C-alpha positions, 0 to 999 in steps of 0.5 A: 441501556446495554440492549440499546447499545447492542441494537445500535452496534448491530445496525451499524455493523450491518450497514458498514459491511454493506458499504465497505465490501463494495468500496473494497472491491472497487478499490481492489480493481484499481490496484489490480489494474495498477499491478497488471501494468507491471507485466509490461516490465516484468513477467509474473504468474497469476499466483504472483499477481495475487501475492502482490495484491495481498501486499496492497490489502493494508493500503486498500483497507486504510483508504476504504474504512474512513469513507465506509465508516462515515457513510455507515454512521450517517446511514444508521442514524438517518434510518433510526431517525426516519423509523422514529426509533430515536424519537422512541428512545428520547421518549424513554428518557435516553439523552442523544449523547448517551445514545451516541456513546456506543458509536463513539466507542466504535469510532475509537476502535476503528481509529486504533485499527487504522493507526495500526495499519498505517504505522505497522502493517503498511510499512511492512507490506510496502517493503515486501511489494518493493522487494518482490518487484526488485527481485522480478526485475533482476530475474528479467535481466537474467532471462537469457533466450537461446538463439537470440543475439545481443543479450547482456549479462552484466558488462558481457554480451552473451549468446546461447545456442540452446537451454535444457532446464537451468543449463545453457549449452554452447555459450559464447561471451564477448566483452570489450574492456576498452578500445584496445582490449577485447575478451572472448569466451566459449563454453560447452555448458553453464548455468546462473548462480544466485548467491544473495545479492551477487549473481554469477554465470558458472561456465564448464569446459571451454576456452578464453581469449584475450586480444590486445594490439600486440598479443593474443592470449588463450586459456583453457578452463574446466570451470570459470565464474563470470560475475554480474557487477552491474546488478543492483544490491537488492532491496534492504528491509528495515524495521518499523522504527528505522522505516519511520526514522531513517527512511530514504526520504527527507525528514520533512516528507516523512513527517508530513506523511505521518501527519496525514496518517494520524489525521486520517486514522482519527477520521472515524472518531472525529466524524461521530459528532459531526455526522450525528449533528445532521443525521439525528433528526426529527423526520416530521420537520427535517429532511433526509440529506444523508448523501450530501452529509456523507459527501461534504464530511468526507471531502472536509476531512480529506481536504484537511488531511491532504493539507496537513500532508503538504504544509502541516506540522505537529502543532497544526495537527494538534490545533486541527484535531482540537478545532474539529473536535470542538466544532463537532461537539458544538454543532451536536449540542446546538442541533441535537442535544439542545432538543433531545 
């Protein structure tokens, strides 16, 4: 029996990889296009593009595995049926349910993997992704181009004649605090400081002028620091527990997302009996409808998952999982176990 389990598992592994890898590549291309669209808003290098893609890998795997598992399961069982290998195992006295035990174990392992990805890896990867975008957007705000008018640093308009490395030369800054008061600064050199979530412009050797209706004030300085108060506070990382319990979204929306992730994670385990009911066949009397079975089964599960995400609650989730489990076992008993 161990050899039979090993043989079925080996066939499943080969079939799964042949299906999973093309799906993974196709969905990866979709995510690459999505990430590339960010270049219209922020400037990123090829290495940063790959880094952003790596943050998307858990999500890609999460959406690829259920479909790949269902397709691989149907493909393995239909091939074993058409090759009369299942018939031979039945003739040796092995029951259909016993033959399916190794695939049930694989379904359980894949479901645990999906649950780990959805509740542990994806929250972290999404936070890294958002933090990277926030950082690049803030950098874009500070991308001062020499010789260009109308550039802003916080509430200040800024002009830089030239730039050497990280140092600006011949800087002019203008700010109008209200209709009556204006500020004007000039400096020989300066550079931008990033201190955690606070950004400032450090100026060296210059003059400052403050103009009002009744007076004009002048000050000479060796160093002066101008702070960007308009900058966002940056992205705040959350622990896994706080991500799910204290997120920015409403509790109802978080609950619906959890229901979606739970049910989607269980697709490999729930699909075993359903798929086996229509793919463990006698090739002399039954036709190969594996493509139709894969399509209908996948559509069936994702319609349920989407419905749970929109209208579900924990009770409906439990009832749905129970109903799908009972349906799968009933169909398997009626169509397969009754004869084999």
